[in-house]
All heavy atoms as an XYZ file, in Angstrom:
833
protein
N     -50.004    -87.449      3.855
C     -51.422    -87.747      3.487
C     -52.231    -86.491      3.630
O     -53.152    -86.227      2.809
C     -51.891    -88.843      4.395
C     -53.338    -89.176      3.957
S     -53.796    -90.656      4.948
C     -55.503    -90.521      4.945
N     -51.932    -85.669      4.669
C     -52.711    -84.492      4.844
C     -52.627    -83.481      3.755
O     -53.690    -82.957      3.331
N     -51.426    -83.287      3.162
C     -51.318    -82.376      2.034
C     -52.125    -82.941      0.739
O     -52.743    -82.158      0.026
C     -49.872    -82.201      1.664
C     -49.658    -81.190      0.422
O     -50.103    -79.992      0.597
N     -49.201    -81.720     -0.577
N     -52.038    -84.278      0.585
C     -52.712    -84.770     -0.633
C     -54.227    -84.765     -0.468
O     -54.874    -84.406     -1.461
C     -52.378    -86.365     -0.767
C     -50.834    -86.545     -1.161
C     -50.622    -88.045     -1.275
C     -50.438    -85.830     -2.412
N     -54.652    -84.957      0.684
C     -56.206    -84.776      1.013
C     -56.612    -83.350      0.792
O     -57.591    -83.039      0.177
C     -56.571    -85.322      2.364
C     -56.765    -86.797      2.483
C     -56.884    -87.245      3.942
C     -57.933    -87.206      1.676
N     -55.790    -82.397      1.291
C     -56.045    -81.025      1.197
C     -56.149    -80.660     -0.269
O     -57.083    -79.870     -0.665
C     -55.033    -80.240      1.963
O     -55.187    -78.875      1.740
N     -55.192    -81.053     -1.020
C     -55.084    -80.734     -2.457
C     -56.430    -81.256     -3.203
O     -57.018    -80.619     -4.087
C     -53.911    -81.183     -3.137
C     -52.664    -80.255     -2.784
O     -52.809    -79.214     -2.231
N     -51.522    -80.654     -3.254
N     -56.635    -82.532     -2.874
C     -57.820    -83.245     -3.523
C     -59.027    -82.431     -3.308
O     -59.889    -82.183     -4.207
C     -57.881    -84.613     -3.075
N     -59.278    -81.974     -2.054
C     -60.514    -81.218     -1.717
C     -60.447    -79.793     -2.384
O     -61.471    -79.321     -2.829
C     -60.614    -80.979     -0.263
C     -61.012    -82.310      0.582
C     -60.744    -82.124      2.026
C     -62.333    -82.831      0.225
N     -59.225    -79.163     -2.406
C     -59.166    -77.847     -2.974
C     -59.332    -77.820     -4.526
O     -59.968    -76.894     -5.010
C     -57.694    -77.409     -2.698
C     -57.434    -75.911     -3.142
C     -56.162    -75.311     -2.493
C     -54.989    -76.105     -2.382
N     -53.729    -75.414     -1.985
N     -58.934    -78.892     -5.183
C     -59.015    -78.934     -6.642
C     -60.204    -79.707     -7.177
O     -60.285    -79.922     -8.419
C     -57.697    -79.408     -7.258
C     -56.572    -78.527     -6.936
C     -55.532    -78.962     -6.168
C     -56.498    -77.127     -7.551
C     -54.426    -78.012     -5.825
C     -55.424    -76.412     -7.203
C     -54.396    -76.752     -6.325
O     -53.361    -75.954     -6.098
N     -61.085    -80.127     -6.349
C     -62.296    -80.841     -6.767
C     -63.428    -79.866     -6.581
O     -63.760    -79.407     -5.367
C     -62.481    -82.192     -5.970
O     -61.352    -83.038     -6.132
C     -63.791    -82.869     -6.365
N     -64.239    -79.562     -7.556
C     -65.334    -78.609     -7.453
C     -66.406    -79.222     -6.611
O     -66.559    -80.456     -6.425
C     -65.788    -78.493     -8.913
C     -64.755    -78.990     -9.793
C     -63.925    -79.963     -9.012
N     -67.300    -78.423     -6.108
C     -68.421    -78.753     -5.362
C     -69.215    -79.801     -6.127
O     -69.471    -79.694     -7.283
C     -69.299    -77.576     -5.041
C     -70.537    -77.808     -4.121
C     -71.283    -76.631     -3.919
N     -70.565    -75.559     -3.289
C     -70.454    -75.353     -1.975
N     -71.167    -76.079     -1.117
N     -69.673    -74.375     -1.503
N     -69.584    -80.874     -5.356
C     -70.329    -81.948     -5.984
C     -69.478    -83.075     -6.476
O     -69.972    -84.134     -6.833
N     -68.094    -82.850     -6.439
C     -67.263    -83.936     -6.882
C     -66.955    -84.876     -5.787
O     -67.469    -84.821     -4.755
N     -66.022    -85.881     -6.035
C     -65.731    -86.785     -4.964
C     -64.294    -86.924     -4.692
O     -63.428    -86.624     -5.593
C     -66.271    -88.274     -5.435
O     -65.546    -88.616     -6.617
C     -67.730    -88.267     -5.563
N     -63.934    -87.241     -3.485
C     -62.600    -87.501     -3.015
C     -62.612    -88.744     -2.313
O     -63.490    -88.980     -1.340
C     -61.956    -86.421     -2.153
C     -60.640    -86.812     -1.548
C     -61.824    -85.085     -2.889
N     -61.855    -89.843     -2.648
C     -61.806    -91.070     -2.013
C     -60.442    -91.369     -1.509
O     -59.523    -91.015     -2.203
C     -62.331    -92.201     -2.996
C     -63.762    -92.074     -3.349
C     -64.221    -93.185     -4.321
N     -63.477    -93.027     -5.593
C     -62.921    -94.111     -6.252
N     -63.004    -95.287     -5.758
N     -62.418    -93.808     -7.404
N     -60.378    -92.195     -0.505
C     -59.073    -92.669      0.066
C     -59.191    -94.263      0.012
O     -60.197    -94.914      0.554
C     -58.845    -92.194      1.496
C     -57.550    -92.872      2.044
C     -58.747    -90.742      1.596
N     -58.181    -94.851     -0.619
C     -58.211    -96.298     -0.758
C     -56.811    -96.832     -0.175
O     -55.788    -96.274     -0.594
C     -58.358    -96.731     -2.126
C     -58.352    -98.115     -2.367
N     -57.235    -98.795     -2.846
C     -59.309    -99.132     -2.160
C     -57.549   -100.114     -2.976
N     -58.737   -100.280     -2.562
N     -56.909    -97.816      0.647
C     -55.604    -98.412      1.144
C     -55.688    -99.910      0.869
O     -56.631   -100.540      0.825
C     -55.381    -98.120      2.682
O     -56.506    -98.767      3.361
C     -55.313    -96.714      2.969
N     -54.455   -100.486      0.665
C     -54.422   -101.830      0.357
C     -52.938   -102.370      0.616
O     -52.025   -101.531      0.667
C     -54.868   -102.276     -1.077
S     -53.765   -101.626     -2.326
N     -52.742   -103.629      0.682
C     -51.473   -104.287      0.907
C     -51.404   -105.321     -0.188
O     -52.316   -106.173     -0.353
C     -51.309   -104.869      2.287
C     -49.994   -105.657      2.377
C     -51.428   -103.887      3.451
N     -50.357   -105.280     -1.047
C     -50.025   -106.242     -2.024
C     -48.595   -106.279     -2.320
O     -47.898   -105.262     -2.315
C     -50.902   -106.186     -3.223
C     -50.792   -104.803     -3.969
N     -49.742   -104.719     -4.952
C     -51.390   -103.738     -3.874
C     -49.867   -103.435     -5.417
N     -50.850   -102.890     -4.862
N     -48.096   -107.433     -2.612
C     -46.684   -107.693     -3.029
C     -45.705   -107.051     -1.952
O     -44.827   -106.352     -2.384
C     -46.320   -107.099     -4.384
C     -47.169   -107.891     -5.510
O     -47.508   -108.993     -5.353
N     -47.532   -107.061     -6.489
N     -45.999   -107.181     -0.722
C     -45.098   -106.751      0.381
C     -45.013   -105.226      0.373
O     -44.066   -104.689      0.792
C     -43.746   -107.289      0.341
C     -43.703   -108.706      1.063
O     -44.626   -109.002      1.806
N     -42.553   -109.267      0.997
N     -46.046   -104.504     -0.047
C     -46.131   -103.047     -0.119
C     -47.511   -102.629      0.431
O     -48.554   -103.217      0.146
C     -46.019   -102.488     -1.428
C     -44.627   -102.521     -1.987
N     -44.128   -103.662     -2.674
C     -43.568   -101.637     -1.951
C     -42.823   -103.451     -3.044
N     -42.514   -102.193     -2.579
N     -47.444   -101.576      1.273
C     -48.647   -100.838      1.607
C     -48.888    -99.683      0.659
O     -47.885    -99.092      0.272
C     -48.547   -100.244      3.100
N     -50.069    -99.591      0.222
C     -50.360    -98.589     -0.759
C     -51.556    -97.640     -0.291
O     -52.528    -98.162      0.234
C     -50.690    -99.214     -2.038
C     -50.859    -98.252     -3.216
C     -50.966    -99.072     -4.583
O     -49.976    -99.666     -4.984
O     -52.035    -99.029     -5.063
N     -51.401    -96.389     -0.461
C     -52.427    -95.464     -0.138
C     -52.759    -94.692     -1.437
O     -51.758    -94.169     -2.103
C     -51.931    -94.503      0.849
C     -52.756    -93.192      1.123
C     -54.051    -93.595      1.889
C     -51.979    -92.149      1.837
N     -54.029    -94.599     -1.812
C     -54.485    -93.786     -2.985
C     -55.326    -92.800     -2.538
O     -56.334    -92.986     -1.833
C     -55.102    -94.797     -3.982
C     -54.246    -95.843     -4.578
O     -53.312    -95.517     -5.316
N     -54.399    -97.020     -4.208
N     -55.136    -91.569     -2.974
C     -56.114    -90.394     -2.880
C     -56.547    -90.189     -4.315
O     -55.910    -89.786     -5.148
C     -55.389    -89.172     -2.354
C     -54.525    -89.470     -1.106
C     -56.417    -87.980     -2.169
C     -55.319    -89.548      0.203
N     -57.840    -90.366     -4.440
C     -58.535    -90.299     -5.729
C     -59.525    -89.239     -5.784
O     -60.447    -89.154     -4.888
C     -59.216    -91.641     -6.108
C     -58.174    -92.816     -5.973
C     -59.803    -91.611     -7.441
C     -58.814    -94.097     -5.577
N     -59.395    -88.239     -6.633
C     -60.451    -87.190     -6.785
C     -60.983    -87.149     -8.181
O     -60.508    -87.616     -9.142
C     -59.808    -85.836     -6.309
C     -58.803    -85.327     -7.162
O     -59.055    -85.030     -8.425
O     -57.637    -85.035     -6.811
N     -62.125    -86.402     -8.260
C     -62.808    -86.134     -9.567
C     -62.631    -84.729     -9.981
O     -63.516    -84.108    -10.571
C     -64.247    -86.470     -9.490
O     -64.987    -85.723     -8.530
N     -61.510    -84.174     -9.526
C     -61.206    -82.778     -9.701
C     -60.828    -82.296    -11.122
O     -61.112    -83.021    -12.066
N     -60.016    -81.231    -11.201
C     -59.751    -80.584    -12.536
C     -58.716    -81.319    -13.341
O     -58.660    -81.169    -14.510
C     -59.343    -79.099    -12.336
C     -58.046    -78.998    -11.519
C     -60.424    -78.244    -11.694
C     -57.536    -77.626    -11.361
N     -57.899    -82.225    -12.661
C     -56.939    -82.990    -13.350
C     -55.830    -82.140    -14.019
O     -55.702    -80.969    -13.853
N     -54.824    -82.888    -14.656
C     -53.650    -82.214    -15.199
C     -53.243    -82.985    -16.435
O     -53.520    -84.154    -16.623
C     -52.481    -82.485    -14.181
C     -52.697    -81.702    -12.867
S     -51.438    -82.174    -11.780
C     -52.142    -83.735    -10.984
N     -52.625    -82.312    -17.297
C     -51.967    -82.862    -18.548
C     -50.745    -83.684    -18.115
O     -50.167    -83.566    -17.062
C     -51.547    -81.734    -19.450
O     -50.492    -81.048    -18.974
N     -50.239    -84.512    -19.049
C     -49.037    -85.275    -18.893
C     -47.850    -84.363    -18.615
O     -46.945    -84.577    -17.780
C     -48.664    -86.159    -20.118
C     -49.741    -87.254    -20.327
O     -50.336    -87.658    -19.298
O     -49.782    -87.855    -21.426
N     -47.811    -83.230    -19.362
C     -46.704    -82.333    -19.239
C     -46.719    -81.641    -17.734
O     -45.688    -81.562    -17.103
C     -46.734    -81.092    -20.149
C     -45.650    -80.205    -20.089
C     -44.198    -80.771    -20.196
O     -44.060    -81.604    -21.086
N     -43.307    -80.329    -19.349
N     -47.909    -81.326    -17.282
C     -47.954    -80.724    -15.860
C     -47.575    -81.756    -14.906
O     -46.880    -81.430    -13.913
C     -49.438    -80.246    -15.695
C     -49.783    -78.961    -16.478
C     -51.238    -78.644    -16.397
O     -52.047    -79.560    -16.265
O     -51.502    -77.532    -16.468
N     -47.874    -83.104    -15.068
C     -47.509    -84.126    -14.158
C     -45.987    -84.312    -14.035
O     -45.462    -84.607    -13.050
C     -48.200    -85.473    -14.610
C     -49.675    -85.434    -14.338
C     -50.358    -86.622    -14.914
O     -50.065    -87.736    -14.442
N     -51.137    -86.469    -15.892
N     -45.256    -84.056    -15.143
C     -43.819    -84.207    -15.072
C     -43.162    -83.170    -14.217
O     -42.118    -83.457    -13.609
C     -43.092    -84.062    -16.492
O     -43.389    -82.791    -17.020
C     -43.689    -85.177    -17.393
N     -43.769    -82.000    -13.972
C     -43.186    -80.966    -13.192
C     -43.825    -80.838    -11.774
O     -43.420    -80.026    -10.963
C     -43.354    -79.563    -13.872
C     -42.678    -79.510    -15.207
O     -41.415    -79.964    -15.307
N     -43.270    -79.126    -16.189
N     -44.805    -81.716    -11.565
C     -45.645    -81.579    -10.383
C     -44.863    -81.537     -9.008
O     -45.264    -80.901     -8.107
C     -46.733    -82.647    -10.357
C     -47.871    -82.422     -9.460
C     -48.644    -81.124     -9.792
C     -48.883    -83.639     -9.523
N     -43.817    -82.323     -8.884
C     -43.138    -82.458     -7.650
C     -41.963    -81.460     -7.528
O     -41.101    -81.635     -6.656
C     -42.759    -83.894     -7.392
C     -43.880    -84.820     -7.337
C     -44.261    -85.666     -8.377
C     -44.653    -84.826     -6.140
C     -45.287    -86.539     -8.270
C     -45.854    -85.763     -6.052
C     -46.101    -86.487     -7.135
N     -41.875    -80.518     -8.461
C     -40.832    -79.490     -8.419
C     -41.186    -78.306     -7.479
O     -42.408    -77.916     -7.461
C     -40.698    -78.963     -9.825
O     -40.397    -80.003    -10.732
C     -39.574    -77.909     -9.895
N     -40.177    -77.820     -6.717
C     -40.458    -76.756     -5.868
C     -41.142    -75.562     -6.565
O     -40.737    -75.078     -7.588
C     -39.217    -76.239     -5.275
C     -38.608    -77.175     -4.296
O     -39.216    -78.184     -3.877
O     -37.443    -77.023     -3.816
N     -42.164    -75.028     -5.906
C     -43.022    -73.803     -6.344
C     -43.617    -74.019     -7.743
O     -44.044    -73.036     -8.356
C     -42.037    -72.535     -6.374
C     -41.428    -72.292     -4.966
C     -40.064    -72.633     -4.842
C     -42.129    -71.938     -3.937
C     -39.494    -72.426     -3.583
C     -41.578    -71.778     -2.703
C     -40.185    -71.954     -2.526
N     -43.842    -75.222     -8.252
C     -44.512    -75.421     -9.444
C     -46.096    -75.416     -9.234
O     -46.548    -76.140     -8.287
C     -44.093    -76.756    -10.100
C     -44.881    -76.999    -11.382
C     -44.472    -76.358    -12.562
C     -45.988    -77.961    -11.375
C     -45.257    -76.567    -13.735
C     -46.593    -78.114    -12.582
C     -46.311    -77.402    -13.683
O     -47.046    -77.595    -14.962
N     -46.707    -74.654    -10.078
C     -48.187    -74.761    -10.025
C     -48.631    -74.854    -11.531
O     -47.986    -74.231    -12.424
C     -48.796    -73.397     -9.533
C     -48.455    -73.272     -7.967
C     -49.206    -72.166     -7.365
N     -50.590    -72.705     -7.161
C     -51.710    -71.841     -7.125
N     -51.559    -70.585     -7.319
N     -52.858    -72.431     -6.946
N     -49.624    -75.669    -11.837
C     -50.074    -75.834    -13.213
C     -50.600    -74.525    -13.713
O     -50.986    -73.630    -12.950
C     -51.170    -76.946    -13.245
O     -52.368    -76.514    -12.610
C     -50.694    -78.217    -12.690
N     -50.673    -74.370    -15.039
C     -51.157    -73.181    -15.584
C     -52.607    -72.857    -15.240
O     -53.031    -71.788    -14.969
C     -51.085    -73.351    -17.207
C     -51.422    -72.025    -17.868
C     -51.079    -71.992    -19.265
O     -50.099    -72.717    -19.590
O     -51.647    -71.193    -19.986
N     -53.444    -74.011    -15.166
C     -54.840    -73.814    -14.644
C     -54.916    -73.189    -13.319
O     -55.686    -72.228    -13.091
C     -55.517    -75.134    -14.772
O     -55.448    -75.797    -16.050
C     -56.984    -74.996    -14.351
N     -54.116    -73.649    -12.443
C     -54.216    -73.159    -11.030
C     -53.609    -71.749    -10.989
O     -54.008    -70.900    -10.134
C     -53.438    -74.048    -10.028
O     -52.116    -74.200    -10.350
C     -54.232    -75.439     -9.879
N     -52.604    -71.449    -11.729
C     -51.967    -70.062    -11.787
C     -53.009    -69.075    -12.180
O     -52.912    -67.909    -11.804
C     -50.683    -69.966    -12.611
C     -49.559    -70.791    -12.002
C     -48.256    -70.379    -12.774
N     -48.352    -70.496    -14.221
C     -47.996    -71.587    -14.946
N     -47.447    -72.650    -14.279
N     -48.048    -71.541    -16.250
N     -53.974    -69.354    -13.024
C     -54.848    -68.555    -13.620
C     -56.266    -68.624    -12.931
O     -57.276    -68.209    -13.501
C     -55.034    -68.769    -15.151
C     -53.793    -68.386    -15.864
N     -52.868    -69.258    -16.242
C     -53.225    -67.229    -16.308
C     -51.907    -68.689    -16.858
N     -52.102    -67.458    -16.860
N     -56.313    -69.267    -11.727
C     -57.536    -69.411    -10.977
C     -57.469    -68.673     -9.626
O     -56.405    -68.141     -9.302
C     -57.744    -70.931    -10.787
O     -56.912    -71.358     -9.769
N     -58.522    -68.776     -8.931
C     -58.545    -68.217     -7.575
C     -58.194    -69.172     -6.595
O     -58.379    -68.982     -5.334
C     -60.060    -67.605     -7.279
C     -60.322    -66.433     -8.158
O     -59.411    -65.704     -8.532
O     -61.516    -66.242     -8.379
N     -57.670    -70.340     -6.946
C     -57.323    -71.398     -5.954
C     -55.912    -71.037     -5.377
O     -54.998    -70.827     -6.124
C     -57.176    -72.777     -6.711
C     -58.567    -73.142     -7.289
C     -56.716    -73.820     -5.728
C     -58.526    -74.426     -8.302
N     -55.937    -70.820     -4.038
C     -54.702    -70.376     -3.383
C     -53.654    -71.481     -3.398
O     -53.951    -72.662     -3.447
C     -55.112    -70.055     -2.051
C     -56.343    -70.914     -1.729
C     -57.009    -70.944     -3.042
N     -52.384    -71.108     -3.249
C     -51.251    -72.041     -3.153
C     -49.955    -71.419     -3.594
O     -49.861    -70.404     -4.257
N     -48.896    -72.073     -3.174
C     -47.525    -71.576     -3.366
C     -46.712    -72.577     -4.221
O     -45.580    -72.283     -4.627
C     -46.824    -71.339     -2.128
C     -47.397    -70.159     -1.315
N     -47.416    -68.835     -1.728
C     -48.156    -70.360     -0.219
C     -48.096    -68.147     -0.699
N     -48.603    -68.971      0.106
N     -47.260    -73.840     -4.404
C     -46.558    -74.817     -5.168
C     -45.415    -75.486     -4.487
O     -44.502    -76.146     -5.087
N     -45.508    -75.539     -3.097
C     -44.352    -76.268     -2.393
C     -44.834    -77.501     -1.761
O     -44.076    -78.335     -1.418
C     -43.770    -75.308     -1.366
C     -42.472    -75.784     -0.811
C     -44.777    -74.964     -0.264
C     -41.360    -75.720     -1.768
N     -46.104    -77.648     -1.549
C     -46.649    -78.784     -0.868
C     -46.324    -80.130     -1.320
O     -45.918    -81.075     -0.621
N     -46.443    -80.387     -2.715
C     -46.143    -81.632     -3.222
C     -44.674    -82.040     -3.279
O     -44.353    -83.148     -3.120
C     -46.815    -81.774     -4.687
C     -48.296    -81.952     -4.703
C     -48.826    -81.860     -6.147
C     -48.769    -83.147     -4.026
N     -43.872    -80.954     -3.441
C     -42.389    -81.272     -3.391
C     -41.995    -81.640     -1.999
O     -41.180    -82.520     -1.847
C     -41.632    -80.178     -3.941
O     -41.692    -78.911     -3.156
N     -42.546    -81.037     -1.062
C     -42.257    -81.422      0.392
C     -42.884    -82.800      0.732
O     -42.209    -83.605      1.408
C     -42.898    -80.341      1.327
C     -42.186    -79.028      1.291
C     -42.951    -77.968      2.268
C     -40.731    -79.128      1.743
N     -44.069    -83.095      0.227
C     -44.682    -84.433      0.387
C     -43.782    -85.476     -0.238
O     -43.513    -86.535      0.403
C     -46.053    -84.409     -0.192
O     -46.882    -83.449      0.412
C     -46.660    -85.874     -0.049
N     -43.312    -85.258     -1.399
C     -42.369    -86.253     -2.080
C     -41.130    -86.479     -1.294
O     -40.748    -87.565     -1.082
C     -42.045    -85.707     -3.461
C     -41.081    -86.615     -4.253
C     -40.782    -86.086     -5.695
N     -39.937    -87.016     -6.318
C     -38.532    -86.971     -6.246
N     -37.976    -86.030     -5.490
N     -37.920    -87.798     -6.912
N     -40.505    -85.317     -0.819
C     -39.308    -85.542      0.078
C     -39.562    -86.379      1.299
O     -38.721    -87.175      1.661
C     -38.747    -84.198      0.394
C     -38.091    -83.394     -0.726
C     -37.568    -82.120     -0.276
N     -37.067    -81.364     -1.337
C     -37.457    -80.046     -1.598
N     -38.227    -79.438     -0.816
N     -36.896    -79.432     -2.599
N     -40.671    -86.135      1.908
C     -40.968    -86.939      3.175
C     -41.295    -88.350      2.900
O     -40.794    -89.199      3.557
C     -42.280    -86.323      3.840
C     -42.068    -85.000      4.544
C     -43.396    -84.348      4.926
C     -41.147    -85.230      5.748
N     -41.938    -88.651      1.785
C     -42.260    -90.007      1.480
C     -40.924    -90.767      1.159
O     -40.632    -91.865      1.572
C     -43.140    -90.132      0.217
C     -43.226    -91.483     -0.409
C     -44.616    -89.587      0.715
N     -40.066    -90.103      0.288
C     -38.720    -90.783     -0.033
C     -37.848    -90.897      1.191
O     -37.277    -91.911      1.394
C     -37.995    -89.853     -1.220
C     -38.879    -90.032     -2.476
C     -36.598    -90.246     -1.292
C     -38.308    -89.073     -3.578
N     -37.928    -89.889      2.129
C     -37.068    -90.010      3.284
C     -37.493    -91.171      4.165
O     -36.688    -91.768      4.992
C     -37.268    -88.737      4.163
N     -38.740    -91.661      4.096
C     -39.214    -92.839      4.804
C     -39.161    -94.072      3.941
O     -39.835    -95.043      4.225
C     -40.638    -92.548      5.367
C     -40.692    -91.656      6.389
N     -40.772    -90.277      6.268
C     -40.615    -91.843      7.855
C     -40.750    -89.686      7.439
N     -40.610    -90.642      8.330
N     -38.506    -94.047      2.827
C     -38.213    -95.232      1.988
C     -39.426    -95.469      1.037
O     -39.480    -96.686      0.550
N     -40.298    -94.562      0.856
C     -41.503    -94.785      0.033
C     -41.340    -94.231     -1.403
O     -40.325    -93.606     -1.759
N     -42.417    -94.407     -2.161
C     -42.500    -93.790     -3.494
C     -43.815    -93.084     -3.651
O     -44.800    -93.518     -3.002
C     -42.486    -95.000     -4.435
C     -41.261    -95.806     -4.494
C     -41.411    -97.039     -5.472
O     -42.502    -97.578     -5.573
N     -40.350    -97.558     -5.994
N     -43.907    -92.088     -4.342
C     -45.076    -91.341     -4.729
C     -45.198    -91.190     -6.200
O     -44.283    -90.941     -6.901
C     -45.237    -89.967     -3.924
C     -46.538    -89.356     -4.143
C     -44.046    -89.051     -4.412
C     -46.744    -88.179     -3.176
N     -46.523    -91.288     -6.650
C     -46.692    -91.110     -8.153
C     -48.130    -90.553     -8.279
O     -48.901    -90.362     -7.368
C     -46.670    -92.486     -8.828
O     -47.617    -93.357     -8.348
N     -48.320    -90.069     -9.468
C     -49.656    -89.431     -9.825
C     -50.056    -89.925    -11.179
O     -49.231    -90.179    -12.124
C     -49.556    -87.952     -9.829
C     -48.546    -87.395    -10.767
C     -50.855    -87.217    -10.011
N     -51.359    -90.044    -11.331
C     -51.992    -90.360    -12.662
C     -53.162    -89.417    -12.786
O     -54.038    -89.329    -11.863
C     -52.511    -91.889    -12.818
C     -53.192    -92.118    -13.991
N     -52.551    -92.220    -15.241
C     -54.530    -92.141    -14.307
C     -53.450    -92.398    -16.165
N     -54.729    -92.397    -15.607
N     -53.244    -88.662    -13.882
C     -54.229    -87.651    -14.076
C     -54.607    -87.393    -15.419
O     -53.745    -87.630    -16.393
C     -53.815    -86.365    -13.370
O     -54.785    -85.408    -13.328
N     -55.825    -86.916    -15.708
C     -56.204    -86.418    -17.008
C     -56.936    -85.152    -16.803
O     -57.761    -85.019    -15.878
C     -57.124    -87.470    -17.719
C     -56.447    -88.728    -18.121
C     -55.585    -88.417    -19.413
N     -54.685    -89.631    -19.581
C     -53.319    -89.556    -19.506
N     -52.719    -88.498    -19.017
N     -52.564    -90.636    -19.642
N     -56.797    -84.155    -17.629
C     -57.508    -82.849    -17.564
C     -59.061    -83.177    -17.614
O     -59.553    -83.842    -18.409
C     -57.043    -82.114    -18.803
C     -55.770    -82.577    -19.154
C     -55.823    -84.154    -18.812
N     -59.669    -82.594    -16.547
C     -61.192    -82.726    -16.481
C     -61.573    -84.036    -15.931
O     -62.875    -84.235    -15.687
N     -60.676    -84.989    -15.643
C     -61.013    -86.276    -15.163
C     -60.528    -86.570    -13.720
O     -60.696    -87.787    -13.272
C     -60.681    -87.331    -16.066
O     -61.226    -87.178    -17.297
N     -59.924    -85.637    -13.041
C     -59.404    -85.895    -11.688
C     -57.989    -86.470    -11.627
O     -57.346    -86.725    -12.758
N     -57.606    -86.839    -10.500
C     -56.182    -87.328    -10.277
C     -56.274    -88.364     -9.217
O     -57.120    -88.436     -8.338
C     -55.340    -86.103     -9.750
O     -55.254    -85.093    -10.611
N     -55.266    -89.222     -9.349
C     -54.957    -90.316     -8.299
C     -53.513    -90.146     -7.927
O     -52.619    -90.299     -8.772
C     -55.263    -91.692     -8.890
O     -56.655    -91.774     -9.283
C     -54.850    -92.791     -7.800
N     -53.267    -89.882     -6.638
C     -51.919    -89.867     -6.109
C     -51.759    -91.224     -5.292
O     -52.638    -91.652     -4.584
C     -51.807    -88.686     -5.068
C     -51.628    -87.419     -5.788
C     -52.628    -86.657     -6.345
C     -50.331    -86.930     -6.125
C     -52.527    -85.476     -6.938
C     -50.059    -85.775     -6.843
C     -51.206    -85.021     -7.269
N     -50.654    -91.876     -5.602
C     -50.375    -93.197     -4.838
C     -49.082    -93.100     -4.115
O     -48.063    -92.611     -4.682
C     -50.251    -94.230     -5.988
O     -51.460    -94.258     -6.713
C     -49.967    -95.580     -5.328
N     -49.159    -93.455     -2.847
C     -47.946    -93.575     -2.003
C     -47.751    -95.141     -1.705
O     -48.705    -95.713     -1.329
C     -48.032    -92.868     -0.671
C     -48.214    -91.276     -1.046
C     -46.882    -93.007      0.232
C     -48.459    -90.397      0.190
N     -46.498    -95.524     -1.849
C     -46.211    -97.001     -1.596
C     -45.089    -97.075     -0.639
O     -44.030    -96.370     -0.785
C     -45.820    -97.682     -2.889
C     -46.964    -97.854     -3.838
C     -46.649    -98.608     -5.062
N     -46.454   -100.029     -4.638
C     -45.700   -100.850     -5.326
N     -45.023   -100.532     -6.291
N     -45.709   -102.118     -4.912
N     -45.189    -97.928      0.409
C     -44.114    -98.236      1.303
C     -43.840    -99.722      1.380
O     -44.816   -100.476      1.432
C     -44.417    -97.727      2.795
C     -44.439    -96.226      2.872
C     -45.695    -95.527      2.916
C     -43.265    -95.508      2.970
C     -45.659    -94.158      3.048
C     -43.327    -94.111      3.043
C     -44.492    -93.515      3.100
N     -42.657   -100.147      1.323
C     -42.366   -101.559      1.534
C     -42.713   -102.002      2.980
O     -42.442   -101.238      3.911
C     -40.821   -101.804      1.167
N     -43.220   -103.211      3.084
C     -43.549   -103.758      4.420
C     -42.440   -104.770      4.846
O     -41.873   -105.434      3.996
C     -44.858   -104.458      4.321
C     -46.059   -103.614      4.086
C     -47.308   -104.454      3.920
C     -46.242   -102.595      5.338
N     -42.126   -104.752      6.108
C     -41.179   -105.757      6.595
C     -41.878   -107.078      6.754
O     -43.059   -107.092      7.171
C     -40.488   -105.316      7.998
C     -39.727   -104.040      7.784
C     -39.177   -103.537      9.069
O     -39.509   -104.129     10.185
O     -38.347   -102.605      9.136
N     -41.152   -108.138      6.433
C     -41.718   -109.509      6.794
C     -41.513   -109.831      8.220
O     -40.949   -109.030      8.985
C     -41.184   -110.450      5.798
C     -39.709   -110.769      5.991
O     -39.145   -110.424      6.928
O     -39.085   -111.238      5.008
N     -41.880   -111.039      8.626
C     -41.797   -111.467      9.953
C     -40.315   -111.457     10.517
O     -40.112   -111.419     11.725
C     -42.486   -112.822     10.136
N     -39.370   -111.476      9.659
C     -37.957   -111.524     10.113
C     -37.373   -110.153     10.237
O     -36.254   -110.042     10.588
C     -37.055   -112.361      9.077
O     -37.158   -111.644      7.772
C     -37.536   -113.798      8.807
N     -38.179   -109.168      9.911
C     -37.700   -107.765     10.040
C     -37.018   -107.295      8.757
O     -36.394   -106.142      8.901
N     -37.081   -108.022      7.730
C     -36.405   -107.523      6.475
C     -37.479   -107.186      5.517
O     -38.645   -107.591      5.563
C     -35.543   -108.574      5.835
O     -36.309   -109.720      5.595
C     -34.432   -108.961      6.864
N     -37.068   -106.445      4.507
C     -38.045   -105.930      3.466
C     -38.028   -106.890      2.350
O     -37.255   -107.523      1.923
C     -37.693   -104.496      2.986
C     -37.999   -103.565      4.046
C     -37.748   -102.183      3.547
N     -37.907   -101.337      4.671
C     -37.977    -99.992      4.682
N     -38.017    -99.492      3.502
N     -38.246    -99.308      5.725
């Protein structure tokens, strides 16, 4: 969550918004990090969780980074049995979603 929040703040210009939304539905806990930042194309999203990948916009900007944070975040989420996804549009911000299955009262998922 820390990396997703850090990225949302880093890629959202001054005056923009970053929101965190949590909910539980269908036996899943869901965390959404929603920003009004620079956003990404569909093609950029397909490579986003690849080691050392940075979008073309960020490579040509003064925004620092190495492109490893999201791939590490994805590995951690998967290692804990979760899923991570992104929905974004250039100029319209991004929403990152993390989902984890919840155990029921019997201790099963």
